[in-house]
C-alpha positions, 0 to 999 in steps of 0.5 A, spaced: 781 622 638 778 628 634 775 623 629 772 619 634 768 625 637 766 627 630 763 620 629 760 620 636 757 627 634 755 624 627 752 618 629 749 621 635 746 627 632 743 623 626 739 618 631 737 623 636 734 627 630 730 620 627 727 619 634 725 626 635 722 626 628 718 620 629 715 623 636 713 629 633 710 626 627 706 621 631 704 627 636 701 631 630 698 626 626 694 620 627 696 613 626 690 612 622 692 618 617 699 615 617 697 608 615 693 610 610 700 613 606 703 606 607 701 603 600 704 609 596 709 611 601 712 604 601 714 605 593 716 612 594 721 610 600 723 604 596 725 609 590 728 614 594 732 609 599 735 606 592 737 612 589 741 614 595 744 608 597 747 608 590 750 615 591 752 613 598 755 607 596 759 609 590 762 615 594 764 610 600 767 606 595 771 611 591 774 615 598 776 608 600 779 607 594 782 614 594 786 612 601 788 605 598 791 609 592 794 614 597 798 609 600 800 605 593 802 612 591 806 613 597 810 607 596 811 609 589 814 615 591 819 612 596 821 606 591 823 611 586 827 615 591 831 609 594 832 607 587 835 614 585 839 613 592 842 606 590 843 608 583 848 613 586 852 608 588 855 607 581 857 614 580 863 617 582 864 619 589 863 626 589 856 626 585 854 620 589 855 623 595 851 629 593 845 625 590 845 621 597 845 627 601 839 630 597 835 624 597 836 623 605 834 631 606 828 630 602 826 623 606 827 626 613 823 633 611 817 629 608 817 624 614 818 630 619 815 636 617 811 636 610 806 630 613 803 635 618 803 641 613 800 637 607 792 637 609 793 645 610 795 646 603 802 649 605 808 647 601 814 645 606 820 649 604 825 643 606 821 638 602 821 643 596 829 644 597 830 637 598 827 635 591 829 641 587 836 639 590 835 632 587 834 634 580 840 639 581 845 634 583 842 629 577 842 634 572 849 636 574 852 629 573 856 628 566 856 621 564 862 619 560 862 611 560 856 607 557 855 605 564 854 612 567 850 614 561 845 608 562 845 610 570 843 617 568 838 615 564 834 610 569 835 616 574 831 621 570 826 616 569 826 614 577 826 622 578 820 623 574 816 618 578 818 621 584 816 628 582 809 625 579 808 621 585 809 627 590 805 632 586 799 627 586 800 626 594 800 634 595 794 635 590 790 629 594 792 631 601 786 637 602 781 632 600 777 628 595 770 630 596 767 636 593 762 641 597 757 640 592 757 632 593 757 633 601 751 637 600 748 632 596 750 626 601 747 630 607 741 633 604 739 626 601 741 623 608 736 628 612 730 627 607 731 619 607 731 619 615 725 624 615 721 620 610 721 614 615 717 619 620 711 618 616 710 611 617 706 608 623 706 601 626 702 600 633 708 599 637 711 606 638 717 603 641 718 598 635 718 604 630 723 608 634 728 602 634 727 601 627 728 608 625 734 609 629 737 603 626 736 606 619 739 613 622 745 609 625 746 605 618 746 611 614 750 616 619 756 610 619 756 610 612 757 618 612 762 617 617 766 613 613 766 618 607 768 623 613 774 620 615 776 617 608 775 623 604 782 626 607 787 621 607 792 625 610 788 628 616 785 626 622 786 620 627 786 615 621 790 618 616 795 615 612 802 615 616 809 616 613 811 609 614 814 608 608 818 614 609 820 612 616 822 605 613 827 609 608 830 613 614 831 606 618 834 603 611 839 609 610 841 608 617 842 601 617 846 602 610 851 607 614 848 613 610 846 617 617 852 616 621 849 617 628 843 621 631 847 626 634 851 628 627 844 628 623 841 633 628 847 637 628 846 637 620 839 639 621 837 632 618 832 630 623 828 632 629 
């Protein structure tokens, strides 16, 4: 709901600014004076609009790709986690149980706690302990047979993928658009809309309508940047779907005996 209200504010505010700007300029400048600027102003508007469109389009594509990359990275993290969990089945019982318990703790901590903390830049203690314990249990393994050595080597590879994906997720969580770039986008949008005030057509209603269309188009693209610049925040954020599916899969495999037992162990909320 908050993102929707923000969108209404951005689009509505831009449109209102555009309409008021046209009315103010038309009040203080004659139609003849404004029309005398059309020839030169048209060329300048074309240059300005093209430059701003290139910058805005590039940012929109970049932040949209960042959201998609965040989903792919989350899938990579969960796949590595589940691979470690599956490889543990081939280890001795004690090592198997320890690794599986650590994987389960980490999965539940990310899905239930860490996802809400990420945008704030807060490290979730439960998730941190979970991934640390996975490493401790893997490193404490003592492979003896060639089979166990091969499994150990593969688990190290999967853990590296898990840790790298987690770091990427935490680094990108606060946002991907810098304050300087936001300044360029906002100021550029204001200048572009303001430039349209100094053109004139005989019908004021037509000019107001055309100018509002420009404002809406620009503000819609800015809104796309707003909602996609922070992949893990807002009403349209990336959800921990893969982690929740992993929990369901562990339940189906019998690795979570039942909800009451998991709650007693502090593994679920």
